[in-house]
Each structure stands twice: as C-alpha cells, then as structure tokens.
C-alpha positions in Angstrom: -0.4 -5.7 -12.8 3.0 -7.2 -12.2 3.2 -10.6 -13.7 5.9 -13.4 -13.3 5.7 -16.0 -16.8 7.4 -18.9 -15.9 9.8 -20.6 -18.2 6.9 -22.7 -20.0 5.2 -19.8 -20.9 8.3 -18.1 -22.3 8.8 -21.1 -24.3 5.6 -21.4 -25.9 5.8 -19.4 -28.6 8.7 -22.2 -29.9 6.5 -25.3 -29.6 4.9 -27.0 -32.3 1.7 -24.6 -33.2 -0.1 -27.7 -35.1 -2.0 -28.2 -31.4 -5.4 -25.6 -30.9 -4.3 -25.3 -27.4 -0.5 -25.1 -27.7 -0.8 -22.5 -30.7 -3.9 -20.2 -28.3 -1.0 -20.2 -25.4 1.6 -19.5 -27.8 -0.6 -16.2 -28.9 -1.6 -15.2 -25.6 2.0 -14.8 -24.6 2.7 -12.6 -27.0 0.1 -10.7 -26.6 1.0 -10.6 -22.9 4.1 -9.4 -23.8 3.2 -6.7 -26.8 1.2 -5.3 -24.2 3.7 -4.2 -21.4 3.1 -0.7 -20.3 3.0 0.9 -16.9 -0.4 -1.3 -16.3 1.5 -4.9 -16.8 4.7 -5.0 -16.4 6.6 -8.4 -15.7 9.2 -9.6 -13.7 12.9 -10.7 -15.0 14.3 -13.1 -12.2 17.8 -14.7 -12.3 15.9 -18.4 -12.3 14.4 -17.6 -15.6 17.6 -16.4 -17.1 19.4 -19.9 -15.3 17.0 -22.3 -16.4 16.9 -20.6 -20.0 20.8 -20.9 -20.3 19.8 -24.5 -19.4 17.9 -25.1 -22.6 19.6 -27.3 -25.2 17.7 -25.4 -28.3 20.5 -22.3 -28.9 18.0 -20.2 -30.7 15.0 -20.6 -28.5 17.3 -19.8 -25.5 18.6 -17.1 -27.6 15.6 -14.7 -27.8 14.0 -15.8 -24.7 17.4 -14.4 -23.2 17.2 -11.0 -25.3 13.3 -10.7 -24.0 14.9 -11.5 -20.6 17.6 -8.6 -20.7 19.2 -8.5 -17.3 16.7 -10.0 -15.2 16.8 -8.0 -11.6 18.5 -9.6 -8.9 16.1 -11.2 -5.7 17.0 -8.6 -2.7 18.6 -11.3 -0.6 19.4 -14.7 -1.5 18.9 -16.4 1.8 15.1 -15.1 1.6 14.8 -16.9 -1.8 16.9 -20.0 -0.7 14.8 -20.1 2.6 11.0 -19.5 0.6 12.1 -22.0 -2.1 12.7 -24.9 0.5 8.6 -23.6 2.3 7.5 -24.2 -1.2 8.8 -27.4 -1.9 7.5 -28.7 1.7 4.2 -27.6 0.2 4.9 -30.2 -2.8 6.2 -27.8 -5.6 9.2 -29.3 -7.2 13.1 -28.0 -8.5 12.4 -25.5 -10.2 9.0 -24.8 -10.1 9.4 -23.8 -6.7 12.6 -21.9 -7.0 9.9 -19.6 -9.8 7.1 -19.3 -7.5 9.7 -18.3 -4.6 11.0 -15.2 -7.4 7.9 -14.2 -8.2 6.7 -13.5 -4.6 10.2 -11.9 -3.3 10.0 -9.5 -6.5 6.5 -8.5 -5.6 4.8 -10.1 -8.3 0.9 -10.6 -8.3 0.0 -13.8 -10.2 2.5 -16.1 -11.0 1.5 -17.6 -14.8 2.1 -21.0 -16.4 1.4 -23.4 -19.3 1.9 -26.1 -16.9 -1.3 -27.6 -15.8 0.5 -30.1 -13.6 2.5 -27.2 -11.9 -1.1 -24.7 -12.3 -3.0 -27.4 -9.9 0.0 -27.7 -7.6 0.1 -24.0 -6.8 -3.6 -23.6 -6.4 -3.5 -26.4 -3.7 -1.1 -24.4 -1.9 -3.8 -21.7 -2.0 -2.8 -19.2 0.8 0.0 -20.6 1.5 1.6 -18.5 -1.7 1.9 -14.9 -1.6 1.2 -15.1 -5.4 -1.4 -15.7 -7.4 -1.5 -18.7 -9.7 -2.8 -18.7 -13.3 -3.0 -20.0 -16.4 -1.7 -18.1 -19.3 -5.2 -18.3 -21.1 -6.9 -17.2 -17.9 -4.5 -14.0 -17.5 -5.1 -12.7 -20.9 -9.1 -13.1 -20.5 -8.3 -10.9 -17.4 -6.3 -8.7 -18.8 -6.8 -8.2 -22.3 -10.7 -8.6 -22.2 
C-alpha cells in the first residue's frame, strides 16, 4: 500500500501530547512510520517539503525534513497544477488541494490526515478523487490490526 501522510500527520508527534486524541494520533503516525516495508510505503512529495519549509518551528521542521529526505518529483508540473485547480474547484483549499493532487499523481492508494475538516471535504468529493482519504487512526486500524 502506498500512503501519503499529509503535513498534519507528520507534525502530530510534536504536538501537545496531553490531549488523548493527539497522543493516539501521534502514536499511530509513529507506528505507521515504523511499519514501512515492501507492503507499506510512503509518498514523499515536493509539496510536503515546501510546506515543511514554511514551518516556523525549526526543530519540528528539521525532524520532518530528515524523514522526507529528497522527495520524488511529480512527473509533470503542469498536470499537478491542473489537478490542484480541479481539486480546489471541489471545495478543497490551498495546500490541502496541492497535497491531494500530489498524492494522486504519485500513485498513492491512501491519503491520510489528522485534519477532520480536510477529511470531511475529501470524503464529500467521493469518486472525484483518485485517492482514498482516511483518518490516521482508521488507517492504522486497517493496516496494523
């Protein structure tokens, strides 16, 4: 399974862990990252690297950057731009649309997020998206149980 973790997921282990849901999601992200194998692989896109560079917290940005390494380029920038516009027309905004378009064009099976608003919007898009949106806890339940 090829998985695209959005930036919300990648930053979750650095969030305030005193909230039970945040702690569970952080543990889910870390468990998934530890499960990387031939069966569970991750998309590392230029969109993730770009958003990470905008992170105002250098320690967090540095840790995420180390995991991202050198992201693979999307094969055609004009396809990415066009698909991002299409997804924005479906009601998904800014970086979220760019991440969904990147996930699709890089062949991800699943787009995982901790963002309830984004997840709801992506699910309402239905078959207009070529990637399956899932909450991080649902993804862990599907893969690791």
